[in-house]
N, C-alpha and C positions, 0 to 999 in steps of 0.2 A: 370583360365579357369572354369568355372561356372560346378555345377554338378547337374541335378534334379531328386529327388527318390520320389517314390511313394510310401504312407503306409497306408492300412487299421487300422483302427480305430472302435473301440469297444463299446456303450454305449454313444452313442454322441447324443442330442435331440433336442438340445435348440442353442441360441445364445454365455450361456455364457458359455458352450460347449465348441465350435470355442473357444471363446474369454480365457479358458482355457489350451487349446491343441496349442493355434498360441504364447501365450505365455510362456507357459514353451518350446517350441519350438526352437522359438527365441533367447534364454541362448545359446544355443549349440553355441559350440567356429564354429565361418567364415559360418554359420547362415544369408543367405541376407532376404530371400521370406519363410514363412509360406501362403498354400494356404487352406483351408476347405472347402470340397464339402459335406455340410451335409449328406443330402439327400441321398448318395453314400455310407459318413465314409469314404472317400478319402481326405489325408491330401497327398498336396506333396510339398517340401521341395528342396528350390535354395541353394548352398551354394560353399564355396570353394571349397571344396572337398569332396568325400566319407565321412559319418557318419558311426562311428561304432554303428551296430546296438546294442549296448546295452545299449549307449548310450540316443537311438530314446526311446529306450522301456520304460529306466527310466524316459526319462523327459512324456512319456505321461502316463505313471503309476502314475508319480507326478501330472499329472493335472487332477487327477483320471477314469481313462479310461484305453484300452486294447491296445495295440497293433497287429492287427489281421496277418496284413501280411506284407509285404516289397517287392517290383520289384527290391530291389538290394544285 
């Protein structure tokens, strides 16, 4: 069973930003898909199960951006 969560990420402005965030989040265990909507700053992550918010925040931080909010 897959779980989909949506996060708001601030600071993304270009395709490089999308690639950086996608690359970091894809490395989290159990993540299948990452979809970024650049105009809204929304990042949707599909994974095997719920992701610890601290791990998501760390991955976004590593990419150079800030996790503003999460639906999970």
